[in-house]
Residue frames as a rotation matrix with the C-alpha (Angstrom) as fourth column:
MET 1
0.576 0.818 0.004 0.02
0.818 -0.576 0.000 0.01
0.002 0.003 -1.000 -0.01
PRO 2
-0.125 -0.666 0.735 1.44
0.594 -0.644 -0.482 3.39
0.794 0.377 0.476 -0.93
ILE 3
-0.128 -0.042 -0.991 2.24
0.941 -0.320 -0.108 5.97
-0.312 -0.947 0.080 1.71
LYS 4
-0.878 -0.296 -0.377 2.69
0.186 -0.935 0.301 9.13
-0.441 0.194 0.876 -0.33
LYS 5
-0.019 0.932 -0.363 -0.32
-0.118 -0.362 -0.925 11.12
-0.993 0.025 0.117 -1.45
SER 6
-0.046 -0.039 -0.998 0.77
-0.958 -0.282 0.055 11.15
-0.284 0.959 -0.024 -5.12
ALA 7
-0.933 -0.304 -0.195 1.18
-0.345 0.909 0.233 7.36
0.106 0.284 -0.953 -5.11
LYS 8
-0.566 0.807 0.165 -2.33
0.314 0.397 -0.862 6.94
-0.762 -0.436 -0.479 -3.74
LYS 9
0.166 0.604 -0.780 -3.66
-0.538 -0.607 -0.585 9.22
-0.826 0.517 0.224 -6.45
TYR 10
-0.466 -0.446 -0.764 -1.77
-0.885 0.238 0.401 7.23
0.003 0.863 -0.506 -9.11
MET 11
-0.955 0.170 0.243 -3.37
0.117 0.969 -0.218 4.01
-0.273 -0.179 -0.945 -7.80
ARG 12
-0.076 0.986 -0.151 -6.83
0.112 -0.142 -0.983 5.57
-0.991 -0.091 -0.100 -8.19
ILE 13
0.131 0.052 -0.990 -6.03
-0.858 -0.494 -0.139 6.74
-0.497 0.868 -0.020 -11.71
THR 14
-0.810 -0.509 -0.291 -4.65
-0.586 0.724 0.364 3.29
0.025 0.465 -0.885 -12.65
ALA 15
-0.722 0.600 0.344 -7.76
0.311 0.726 -0.614 1.57
-0.618 -0.336 -0.710 -11.35
LYS 16
0.213 0.808 -0.549 -10.01
-0.220 -0.508 -0.833 3.92
-0.952 0.298 0.069 -13.32
ASN 17
-0.089 -0.353 -0.931 -7.98
-0.974 -0.164 0.155 3.47
-0.208 0.921 -0.330 -16.53
THR 18
-0.950 -0.281 0.137 -7.92
-0.264 0.956 0.128 -0.32
-0.167 0.085 -0.982 -16.10
LEU 19
-0.300 0.926 0.227 -11.68
0.277 0.312 -0.909 -0.40
-0.913 -0.210 -0.351 -15.79
ARG 20
0.379 0.407 -0.831 -12.11
-0.595 -0.581 -0.556 1.71
-0.709 0.705 0.022 -18.93
ASN 21
-0.455 -0.655 -0.604 -9.59
-0.888 0.281 0.364 -0.41
-0.068 0.702 -0.709 -20.84
ASN 22
-0.883 0.154 0.444 -11.39
0.056 0.973 -0.225 -3.62
-0.467 -0.174 -0.867 -19.85
ILE 23
0.139 0.984 -0.109 -14.72
0.056 -0.118 -0.991 -2.24
-0.989 0.132 -0.072 -21.06
VAL 24
0.321 -0.057 -0.945 -13.27
-0.840 -0.479 -0.257 -1.12
-0.438 0.876 -0.202 -24.39
THR 25
-0.720 -0.636 -0.277 -11.35
-0.693 0.644 0.324 -4.35
-0.028 0.426 -0.904 -25.02
GLY 26
-0.615 0.578 0.536 -14.45
0.156 0.756 -0.635 -6.34
-0.773 -0.307 -0.555 -24.05
THR 27
0.455 0.801 -0.388 -16.55
-0.269 -0.292 -0.918 -4.60
-0.849 0.522 0.083 -26.72
VAL 28
-0.021 -0.534 -0.845 -13.81
-0.995 -0.074 0.071 -5.16
-0.101 0.842 -0.529 -29.31
LYS 29
-0.881 -0.410 0.236 -13.45
-0.411 0.911 0.048 -8.84
-0.235 -0.055 -0.971 -28.44
SER 30
-0.282 0.855 0.436 -17.19
0.170 0.491 -0.854 -9.48
-0.944 -0.167 -0.284 -28.46
ALA 31
0.512 0.465 -0.722 -17.68
-0.577 -0.437 -0.690 -7.77
-0.636 0.770 0.044 -31.84
VAL 32
-0.335 -0.710 -0.619 -14.80
-0.940 0.295 0.171 -9.74
0.061 0.639 -0.767 -33.40
LYS 33
-0.863 0.010 0.505 -16.11
-0.171 0.934 -0.312 -12.95
-0.475 -0.356 -0.805 -31.87
LYS 34
0.083 0.990 0.117 -19.64
-0.001 0.118 -0.993 -12.38
-0.997 0.082 0.011 -33.15
THR 35
0.314 -0.065 -0.947 -18.29
-0.906 -0.318 -0.279 -11.63
-0.283 0.946 -0.159 -36.63
ARG 36
-0.719 -0.653 -0.238 -16.37
-0.691 0.710 0.137 -14.92
0.079 0.263 -0.962 -36.67
GLU 37
-0.656 0.545 0.522 -19.41
0.061 0.728 -0.683 -16.83
-0.752 -0.416 -0.511 -35.34
ALA 38
0.373 0.830 -0.415 -21.63
-0.384 -0.269 -0.883 -15.33
-0.845 0.488 0.218 -38.06
VAL 39
-0.055 -0.483 -0.874 -19.12
-0.998 0.061 0.029 -16.33
0.040 0.874 -0.485 -40.74
ASN 40
-0.925 -0.349 0.149 -18.94
-0.366 0.924 -0.106 -19.89
-0.101 -0.153 -0.983 -39.37
ALA 41
-0.333 0.891 0.308 -22.72
0.103 0.359 -0.928 -20.10
-0.937 -0.277 -0.211 -39.22
GLY 42
-0.637 0.032 0.770 -22.92
0.762 0.183 0.622 -18.96
-0.121 0.983 -0.141 -42.84
ASP 43
0.524 0.821 -0.226 -25.00
0.795 -0.567 -0.214 -15.87
-0.304 -0.067 -0.950 -42.04
LEU 44
-0.305 -0.793 0.528 -23.25
0.937 -0.349 0.018 -13.43
0.170 0.500 0.849 -44.39
GLY 45
0.241 0.467 0.851 -25.56
0.287 -0.872 0.397 -10.44
0.927 0.148 -0.344 -43.85
GLN 46
0.986 0.125 -0.113 -25.03
0.131 -0.142 0.981 -10.67
0.107 -0.982 -0.157 -40.12
ALA 47
0.312 -0.948 -0.065 -21.31
0.897 0.271 0.350 -11.14
-0.314 -0.168 0.935 -40.60
LYS 48
-0.202 -0.358 0.912 -21.07
0.713 -0.692 -0.114 -7.95
0.672 0.627 0.395 -42.63
GLU 49
0.634 0.531 0.562 -22.96
-0.006 -0.723 0.691 -6.00
0.773 -0.441 -0.455 -39.98
TRP 50
0.930 -0.301 -0.213 -20.76
0.272 0.169 0.947 -7.32
-0.249 -0.939 0.239 -37.18
GLN 51
0.067 -0.937 0.344 -17.64
0.997 0.049 -0.063 -6.66
0.042 0.347 0.937 -39.25
LYS 52
0.053 0.045 0.998 -18.64
0.309 -0.951 0.026 -3.00
0.949 0.307 -0.064 -39.48
LYS 53
0.895 0.335 0.294 -19.31
-0.180 -0.332 0.926 -2.85
0.408 -0.882 -0.237 -35.73
ALA 54
0.669 -0.717 -0.194 -15.98
0.687 0.498 0.529 -4.53
-0.283 -0.487 0.826 -35.02
ALA 55
-0.111 -0.717 0.689 -14.14
0.860 -0.417 -0.295 -2.04
0.499 0.559 0.662 -37.21
LYS 56
0.354 0.352 0.867 -15.84
-0.079 -0.912 0.402 0.84
0.932 -0.211 -0.295 -35.40
ALA 57
0.999 -0.003 -0.036 -14.99
0.036 0.167 0.985 -0.65
0.003 -0.986 0.167 -31.99
LEU 58
0.347 -0.937 0.044 -11.37
0.931 0.350 0.108 -1.15
-0.117 0.004 0.993 -33.05
ASP 59
-0.082 -0.315 0.946 -11.15
0.536 -0.814 -0.225 2.46
0.840 0.488 0.236 -34.24
LYS 60
0.679 0.406 0.612 -12.54
-0.267 -0.640 0.721 3.73
0.684 -0.652 -0.326 -30.98
ALA 61
0.885 -0.419 -0.204 -10.14
0.412 0.499 0.762 1.57
-0.218 -0.758 0.615 -28.98
THR 62
0.001 -0.903 0.429 -7.28
0.964 -0.114 -0.242 3.00
0.267 0.414 0.870 -31.03
GLN 63
0.158 0.177 0.972 -8.55
0.161 -0.975 0.151 6.53
0.974 0.132 -0.183 -30.45
LYS 64
0.874 0.230 0.427 -8.59
-0.371 -0.250 0.894 5.96
0.313 -0.940 -0.134 -26.70
LYS 65
-0.010 -0.999 -0.047 -5.10
-0.823 0.035 -0.567 4.47
0.568 0.033 -0.822 -26.91
VAL 66
0.522 0.237 0.819 -6.25
-0.689 0.684 0.241 1.11
-0.503 -0.690 0.520 -25.54
ILE 67
0.493 -0.423 0.760 -4.73
0.559 0.824 0.095 -0.76
-0.667 0.378 0.643 -28.46
LYS 68
-0.434 -0.767 -0.473 -2.07
0.030 -0.537 0.843 0.30
-0.900 0.352 0.256 -30.96
LYS 69
0.138 0.478 -0.867 -2.91
-0.782 -0.485 -0.392 1.59
-0.608 0.732 0.307 -34.43
ASN 70
-0.497 -0.429 -0.755 -1.19
-0.831 0.485 0.271 -1.26
0.250 0.762 -0.597 -36.27
THR 71
-0.946 0.201 0.256 -2.89
0.046 0.862 -0.505 -3.89
-0.322 -0.465 -0.824 -34.11
ALA 72
-0.066 0.981 -0.181 -6.28
-0.136 -0.189 -0.972 -2.44
-0.988 -0.040 0.146 -34.98
ALA 73
0.090 0.034 -0.995 -5.41
-0.962 -0.256 -0.096 -2.24
-0.258 0.966 0.009 -38.66
ARG 74
-0.830 -0.464 -0.309 -4.26
-0.526 0.835 0.159 -5.87
0.184 0.294 -0.938 -38.68
LYS 75
-0.741 0.608 0.286 -7.40
0.209 0.613 -0.762 -7.13
-0.638 -0.505 -0.581 -36.96
LYS 76
0.169 0.811 -0.561 -9.68
-0.438 -0.448 -0.779 -5.12
-0.883 0.377 0.280 -39.24
SER 77
-0.230 -0.354 -0.907 -7.80
-0.973 0.072 0.218 -6.41
-0.012 0.932 -0.361 -42.30
ARG 78
-0.979 -0.205 -0.005 -8.05
-0.205 0.978 -0.047 -10.03
0.015 -0.045 -0.999 -41.20
LEU 79
-0.413 0.902 0.126 -11.75
0.152 0.204 -0.967 -9.73
-0.898 -0.380 -0.221 -40.38
LYS 80
0.204 0.498 -0.843 -12.51
-0.718 -0.509 -0.475 -8.10
-0.665 0.702 0.254 -43.70
ALA 81
-0.546 -0.483 -0.684 -10.59
-0.820 0.476 0.318 -10.82
0.172 0.735 -0.656 -45.54
LEU 82
-0.929 0.232 0.287 -12.49
0.078 0.883 -0.462 -13.51
-0.361 -0.407 -0.839 -43.63
VAL 83
-0.018 0.984 -0.179 -15.88
-0.047 -0.180 -0.983 -12.00
-0.999 -0.009 0.049 -44.51
LYS 84
0.104 0.006 -0.995 -14.85
-0.922 -0.375 -0.099 -11.43
-0.374 0.927 -0.033 -48.11
LYS 85
-0.841 -0.469 -0.270 -13.68
-0.532 0.811 0.246 -15.04
0.104 0.350 -0.931 -48.46
ALA 86
-0.690 0.661 0.294 -16.97
0.254 0.602 -0.757 -16.26
-0.677 -0.448 -0.583 -47.01
VAL 87
0.176 0.769 -0.615 -18.97
-0.408 -0.511 -0.756 -14.14
-0.896 0.384 0.223 -49.43
LYS 88
-0.294 -0.394 -0.871 -17.07
-0.950 0.020 0.311 -15.53
-0.105 0.919 -0.381 -52.43
LYS 89
-0.955 -0.136 0.263 -17.93
-0.151 0.988 -0.038 -19.11
-0.254 -0.076 -0.964 -51.53
């Protein structure tokens, strides 16, 4: 447990940031997961919708500096390729 006032404040800030980060990453993960599930189920319309939502969630997470820009770009690219491949079949 910290003794100094500034260390206590930093602990509060860290806890608040961790909570926010967990919420943002949770929305990203669920959107990506639902996109993959829709592709596996063969529901292409739903997959496209979830792919858009996942891209939006990834962009917001990048904006809030929860994930890095290249990580978001890579995940969006892979999701888009997955949906595109499913549509071609």
